[in-house]
N, C-alpha and C positions, 0 to 999 in steps of 0.2 A: 504494500500500500504506500502510495506517495502522497504526502500531506503538504499543503501550503500553509504558511504562517504569515498572517498580516500583522506586522508589528513585532519587533524583537527587542523591545525595551526590557525592563526588569522582569516583568511577568512573561512576556513573549519568549525571552531567552530561557527562562526557567522551563516553560512548556516545551520548547525546542529540545533542551537538554534531556528532559524526561522522555519525550517521544523518541529520541534517538537511541534510547536503551531498550525499547520495547520490540520484542520479536514480532515480525510481521510488518513493521514500518520499514519499507525499503528505501526511503529517501525523503528528504525535506527540501522544500523550496521556500526561500525567505524573501519577504518584501518589507521594506521600511523606508521612511522618508530620510532617515539618517543613514546615508550610505556607508560611512565608516563603521558605525555600529553593526549594520547588517553584514558587512564584509568580515568583521571580527568574529561574529557568532558563526557565520558560514564557514570560515576557516577552521574554527574550533571543532565544528561538527561535520566537516566535509559535506556541507549542504550546498545546494544550488541556489543561485540568487536570480531575481528578476527585478526589472525597473517598474515600480508601481504595482499596486494591488491588481490592476487589470492584467498584468503579466502572469499572475498566478493562474488565471483561468485558461490561458493558452499553454501552460506548462505541463499539462497532462496530470493534474492532481486528482486524487480520489476523495479528498475531504479538505475542509478549510478550518483553521483555527484563527479566530479573530482576537487579537490581543493588542490592537491599536488603541489610540486614545478613545475615551468614552464617546465623544461626539461623533466618531466615525463608525461606531458599532452598527447602528441601524442600517446604514448604506451598505456596509460590507456583508452583513448577514443577509440582507435582501438579495444582493448580487450573487452570493453563494447559493442561496435557495433557488433563484432564477436560473442558475447554471446547473441545477439538479444535483448539487453536492450536499453531503451531510456537513453541518456547520456546528462547531463548538465556539461559543462566545465567552471570553474571559470576563 
C-alpha cells in the first residue's frame, strides 16, 4: 500500500515515521509547503516527494493522511474522498 501524507510538520512527520514501520505500507509520498522540511523527512524515511497536495493524487497513492494545518483539512479531505481514496485526518 502506498500512502500520501499532506503535511509533514510535527504530527505529519510522526505519522510518517509510524507508517513507515508498518508491514504492508510499501511506500510514502510526502507533500508540504515547507520544502526543506518535506525533503528532510523524505530523506529520513526514503519516501517520495511531490510538489503540492495535488501531486499526491497523481502519484498512485492508495490512501491519504491529512496532517496539514487545520484550515486546510476540509479541502484536503474532500479532495481525497472525491478521488475515491480512504482518508485519515489528523
